[in-house]
N, C-alpha and C positions, 0 to 999 in steps of 0.2 A: 504494500500500500504506500503510494508516494505521498510526500508532504512538502509543502512550500511555505516559507515564512518571510514576511516583509516587515521590517522594523523601521519606524520613522520617529523623528524627534522634532520638537519645536522648543527652542530655547532663546529667550530674548534677554538682552542686557538690561541692567537697571532694575532688576527685581521683577521683570515681567514673567510671562509663561515659561515653564521649565518642565515639560511633560513629554511622554512618549505614547506611541500608538503602534501596536503590533498585531498583524493579521496572519493567522496560520490556516492553511487549507489542507485538510487530510481527507481524501476521498470526497464524500458528500458533506463533511462537517467543516464549518467555518468557526474558528475561535478567535475572539478579539480580546486583547489584554491592553489596558490603558491605565495611566496614572502619573504620579510625579516621577521624574527621572531618579533612579536610585531606590525606588520602592517596588514592592511586589506588584502593586496595582490591583485592579479588579478585572474579572474575566466574564465574558459572555460567550455563549456557544449556540449556534443555530445549525439545524440539519436541513438539507435540500434534497429534492427528489433525484437529481443527477449530479455528477461531478462538474459538468459544464455550468449548471446553474449556481453551484457553489463558487466556482471560479469567477463567474460574472458578478455575483454579490460581493465577493472579496475585492474585485477590481473597482467596483463602485465605491466601496468604503475607502479604499486607498486614495482614489481620485478626489474624493471630498476632502480628505485631510491635506493632500498636497495643495489643493486650491486655497486652503486656509493657512498655508505657510510651512507645513511639515515637510521634512526632507529626509531621504535615506540616511541612516547613521549606523555606527557600530556600537552595539550595546556595551556599556561599561566604560566607554571613553570619557563621557561626561559623568561627573559625580553628582550626587544628590545636593540640591541647594538647601541650606539649612532653613528650617522653619523657625518662626519666632517662639522662643520660650521665655516667658516673662521673667525678666531679671529683677529680683527684689532683694532688698536688704532687711535685716531685722536687728534692731538695737535692743539692749536691755530695757525693760519697763521702768518708768519713773513712778509708777503707782506705789502707794505706801503699803498695799496689801495685795495678796494673790487671790484669784478667783477660786471658788470651791469646786475644784475638778473632781468628778466622781470616778471617771475612768479615762484611760488614754490608750489608743491603739496606734502603734508605730508602723507605718506602711513601708518604710525603707527608702523613700524618695519624696521630694517636694510634691505636695498634693494641692490641687486646685478644685477638683470636682467633689461636690457634696450634694446629696439629696436625702432628705429625711421625710419618711411617710409614716403612716400609722403603725406599720409593722417592722420596718427596717431603717437602718442608717447606712447609707451608701457612701463610699469614698473611692476616688480614683486618683492615681498618682502619675508622675512623669515617666515612670517605667512601663506604663500600660497596665498596671495591676488595678483591678477593681475588687473591692471587698464589700460584702453585705453583712451587717452586724445587727443583732437584736438590740433593743434599747437598753438592755442590761450589759451590753458590751460583748456578748458571745458572738464569735465569728461564725456565720452561717454558710457563706459561699465565697468562692474566689474565682475571678475571671482574669484571663491574661489576653490582652488585646495587642495588636501588632505594633502600636506606637503610643506615645504619651497621651494621657487623657487631659484634654483642656477643660472639659466641664461635663457635668451630669445633669440631665434635665428629665422631668417626668411629664407625661401626658395621660392623666388618669391612671390606668393600670400599667402603662408601658413606661419603661425606663430606657433612656438613650445616653450613650457616651460619645461625645465628639472628640476625635483624636487627631493627632498631628499628621496622620497619613491622608487627611482629607475625607475620611469616612466617618459616618455616624452609625454606631452599632446598637442594635436592639438587644437589651439584656433581660427581656421579660420572660424568655423561655429558658430551658435548661442549658441549651447551647446558644451563645450569642451569634448573631448574623448581621451582615452589612445591610442596613435598611436604607441609607441614603448615601450617594456618592457625590460629594461636593466637587466642583471643578478643580482639577489638580493644581491650578495656579492660584487658588484662593487659600490664603493663610487664615484658617479659622481662629478667631479669638473667643467668641462666645456664641451660644445657641439658645433659642427658646422654641417650643413646639406647642401647638394647640390644635386639637382635632386632626392630627396627622399632617398639618401644614408646618413645615420647618422654616425657621428664620435664622439666618446666619450673619453675624457681624464679623468683619475681618480687619486685617492689619491696615489696609489702605483706606479705611473709613467706609467701605461698601456694606450694603445690606442686600442680601439675596434671599428670595422667598421661593421655596420648592414645595410642590404638592405631594399628595400621598402616593402618587405613581413615580416619585423620584424624578419629576420633570419640572423644569424651570417655569416659574410664574412671572416674577418681575424682580427688578433690582433698582436700587438708587445709590448714588454716591453722595455722602454727606460732606459738609464743608470741612470737617476735621478728620484726621486719620486716627489710627489706633482705637478702633471701636470695641471697647471691652464690655459694653452693655447692650443687650437686646432683650426686651420684654414685650409680650403680645397679649391682647385681650380680644374680645369679639369686635371691637371697633377699630383698633389701631395697633401699630407696631412702634415701640418707643426705643430709639436708637441713640445710645450715649457714646460720645467720642471726645476727641481733644478739645473741641470747641463748644461743647454743651450737649443738649438732648434735643433730638428732632423726632417729632411724631408724624408718621405717615398713615394715611387711611389703609385699612387692612386689605383692601382690594388693589392697592398700589395706584389708585387714580389721582393721588395728589398729596401734598404736604399739609398736615393739619396745623402744626405750629413748630417753631424752633425757639428754644430758650438758651441763651448763653449761661453757663454755670460758672461758679467761682472756682476756676481751675479745670484741668482735664479730668474727664470721667474715667474712673478705674473700676467701678463696680456699680451694678444697678439692682434694684428691687422694686416690686410693685404690690400695691393693695388695690382694692376695688376702684377707688377714686383718685389715687395718687401714685406717682412713681418717685423713687428715691435714688439719688445719684451720689455716690461717694467719690471724692475728688482728691487730687494731689495738693490742694490748698487747704487741707486739714478740716474739711467740712463734709457733712452729708446734707444735701438739699432736697426738700420735698416739693414736687411740682404737681399742680392740678392736671389731671389727665385731659379734661375737656378744653383747657385753654393754655396750659404750660405756665400759668402764673406761679410765682414763688410763694409757697405757703409757710415754710419754716426752714430754719437753718440750725444744724446741730454741730457745734464747734468742738473739734478734738484738738489734741496738742501736737500731732504730727500727721503725715500723709495717711489718708484713709485707704486701706486696701480692700475692705469689705463692709457690708452692712446688711441688716435684716430687721424685720419688725415682728412684734407680737400681733395677733389677729386684729385687723382694723387700725393698725398703727398706734395702738395704746402705748406701747414702748418701742423705742427705736434703738437698735444696737449697732455698734461700729467697732471694727478692728483696725488698729493703726500699725505703722511701720516700726513701732517701738514696743512690740509684744504686749500691748495693752488692749483691753476690751472695755467699752463704754456702754452705759445705758442712759437714755434720755426719756423724759416725758414727751408726749405728743407735741407740746408747744415749744420744745427746744431746750427746756431746763435739764441740765445735766444732773442725773441722780447718783451715779457712781462711776468710778474708774478703777479697774483692778488689773493686775498683771495676769497674763495667760499661764504663766509657769512653764512655757516652752515654745517660744517662737511667735511670730506674728500671724494673725488669722487672715488667710487668703480668700476664704469663703466661709459663710456661716448660715445657719438656719435655726429658727426657734420653734419648739413644739412642747406643749404641756409643761411649762415652767422649766424647761431645760434648753440651754443654748449649745448647739453643736458647732464646732469649728474645725477647719482643716488648716494646718499651720505650715510655716516655712521649714520646720524640721520634719515634715512628712507625717504628722500625727493627726488622727481624728480624736478630738477631745470632747467630752460631754461635761458641761458645767451645770451645776444646780443654780438656776437663776431665780429661785423663789425668794421672796422678800426676807424670810427668816434666814436662809442660807447666806444670802449676800450680807445681811446685817452681822451675822456671826463672822464672816470672812473679813469684813471691815474692822471688826474688833480683834482680829488676829486668830480666829479659830476656824480651821478648814479641815475637811476630811482627808484621810490618806488616800491619794489617788491610786486606783487599781490599775496595774500595768497589764493590759489584755494581751494574751498570746494566741496566735492562730494554731488550731489543732493540726498536728503533723499529718494526720490521715485525711485531712480535708482535700477533696479532689479539686483540680484546677480545670476550668472549662475554657476552651479556646474556640474562636470562630471556625466554622467548617464550611468547605465549598460544596459539600454534598449533604444529603439527608438520608435518614434510615428508610429502607424499603420494607413494605409489609404487603402481605397477600390481601386482596380485596375481601375475601371471605372472613378474614380475621380482623379487619379494621373496624374501629368504632370511632365515631366523630362525625364531622361535617366534610363532605366530599366537594372539592373544587377542581376546576379544569383550566388548563392554560390553552388559550386559543390565539390565533393570529388575526389581528384586526387592523387593516390599513397600514401594514408594515410594522406594527407594534405588537408585542406580546402582552395580552391581558389575561387576567384570571377571573373567572366567574363561578358562582355557586351552582353545583349540580343537585345537591340534596334539596328535598322539598321543605317548604316553610320559609324560604328566603326569596328576595327579589332577584331573579336571574339576570336582569340587565345591569345590576350594580357591579362595579369592579371590586376586587378584593386586593387590599394592600398586601403585597407579596414580595419576597426578596427577588431582585432581578437575576442574581447569579444562578438561581436554580430553576428558572422558568424554562420549560421545554414545550414547544407546541404539540398539542394532542395528549400531553401527559396529565394524568389525574393525581391529585394529592388528597390526603385526609388530614384535617386539623382538629385539635381538641374542641375548639369553639370559635364562633365569630361574634363580633360586636358591631352594631350599626353605628356609624359616625354621622354627625350632623350634615356633613357635606355630601351625603348620598353614596357612601361606599362602606365596605366591611373591613374590619381589622381583625387579624388573627390573634387568638389567645391560645397559648400552649404550644405543644410540639407540632412540627410539620413532618409528615411522612409521605413518601412516594408510593403510590399503589402499583403493584405489578400483577 
């Protein structure tokens, strides 16, 4: 069986595109691999009725890329262009007392990603490790992703990790899989996701919106670069960058407002009616979602790396570059400042009178933020922090390019089928009781025309499509 491979690259000076595109034809199968130069990239495979049709499809793909500026290259001659990894410093705290830390889990590398839900505390670090812990600190799961984790975001049941390889991984099932592939030349800084719509803020100050089919919707370039903040609700997308916060209508039809902030935005948070921007000028600023009007300012003593709120903005928390954590009343009154006991907080989240932080020393820290515990800490009495260890026998889950196969007779769940529609591969429900015309959000790298799969369950999304819950298996 003969095989031909064409390898192309597009590399621009000054921090532009730096990506490859490889097409392999093996008999009637065409495999496409693409991504950042130096990375493994993503792979898509299509099967055609004859070798001639496979060759024609490959030639079309190659021609399209050449017209966009790609050129033949030798793989390995160009090295990977480094992605931005946030350079942060952490000075000792000047607070007179230390926060009441209940437990601490050391991940082994600087950690930016955090998500806290009703059941688990998630942390992702620069080595690509993601751990899920119970609220008591017990380590429940370990995932190993191909590159550093920039952030962790949740969309109802689904948990996503945005990584330095330009891929967003779904961690909601036992095995993680690539859910969204960001353009290889986009340097992801932060993500937010709502009803399957992904919003990406990047190094150049760009905002890119991608739908549930992993297809481009719209993008904007804000006036400032280094966009470390993106938050979305049903009405708008709030984009924080070096020159402030810009709100765009959720459908991309226009700008809602722009508000310059006191310094460059380094972190963002949102509540129902307000967004919060932590800046390098030592403040967190609260802006009204409907108008962008400045509602309150929360003054810290050094650069603000992260912020979060209690529900409704009743309390506002901030972490600074000097290993301190602050709590403010809604009107901006500072209630307390305490040392973290181990590095500056790069991300944080509050739940049920506990403040969870990920720090510059790579730790996930759980702080008792109740009034009684804080009062005791300010008086010099704190609990002995428990140092959490990961169980040696805990399995490590890594992304897979394949799924488990099962016999149709033995499969239980919801059956879906991959079909070719207008040159694109779509997935629809076969089982009864579902709307057959709706698409199913489904990993692109495992789609094969005519193949049926079984999933544990499907959930209907507001946008008129289904989302997979649980394991995906291929029917044979």
